[in-house]
C-alpha positions in Angstrom: 98.7 40.1 91.9 100.0 43.7 91.3 100.2 46.3 94.1 101.1 50.0 94.0 101.4 52.5 96.8 99.7 55.8 96.1 98.6 58.9 97.9 95.2 60.5 97.6 95.8 64.1 96.5 92.4 65.5 95.6 90.7 67.8 98.2 87.7 65.6 98.9 89.6 62.3 99.0 87.6 59.2 98.1 84.3 60.8 98.9 81.0 60.8 96.9 81.8 61.6 93.3 85.4 60.5 93.2 84.6 57.2 94.9 81.6 56.7 92.6 83.8 57.3 89.5 86.5 55.0 90.8 84.0 52.2 91.5 82.4 52.5 88.1 85.8 52.2 86.4 86.9 49.3 88.7 83.8 47.3 87.8 84.8 47.3 84.2 87.5 44.8 85.0 87.2 41.1 85.8 90.1 41.3 88.2 89.6 41.6 92.0 90.5 45.2 93.0 91.2 46.2 96.6 92.3 49.3 98.4 94.1 49.3 101.8 94.8 52.3 103.9 98.2 52.4 105.5 98.0 50.0 108.4 94.4 48.9 107.5 92.6 46.0 106.1 92.1 45.7 102.3 88.5 46.4 101.1 86.7 45.7 97.9 87.3 48.7 95.7 84.2 47.7 93.6 81.9 48.6 96.5 81.0 52.2 97.0 79.8 51.5 100.5 83.1 49.9 101.5 85.1 52.8 100.0 83.0 55.5 101.7 83.2 53.6 105.0 87.0 53.8 104.9 86.9 57.6 105.1 89.9 58.0 102.9 90.8 61.7 102.8 93.4 63.9 101.2 96.9 62.9 102.1 96.0 59.3 102.9 98.5 56.7 101.7 96.9 53.6 100.2 97.9 50.4 98.5 96.0 49.5 95.4 95.9 45.8 94.4 94.6 44.1 91.4 94.5 40.3 90.8 93.1 38.5 87.8 93.1 38.1 84.1 93.2 41.8 83.3 95.1 43.0 86.4 97.7 45.0 84.5 95.2 47.0 82.5 93.1 47.6 85.7 96.2 48.7 87.6 97.3 51.1 84.9 93.9 52.7 84.6 92.9 52.9 88.3 96.3 54.1 89.4 96.2 56.8 86.8 92.8 58.0 88.1 94.1 58.3 91.6 97.4 60.0 90.5 95.4 62.5 88.4 93.5 63.6 91.5 90.3 62.3 90.0 90.4 65.1 87.4 90.2 67.9 90.0 
């Protein structure tokens, strides 16, 4: 299992389009992918409903976790998406 602490920097946070883009990319990997807000419970990052329900906004600190056969590739790609501000 790999984990990385990140901060959501884009203006809209993990809402609508950014969350959808993230989920679509996460689903490309066989590994289990979770996101946990600071002090929260990990949620399935391959579920748009779960991500939107978390209400992760700009400035929120999260922990991204990947676990499985392609966990390294998943972590590199998904962390880069978050760090880039979802292209905004």
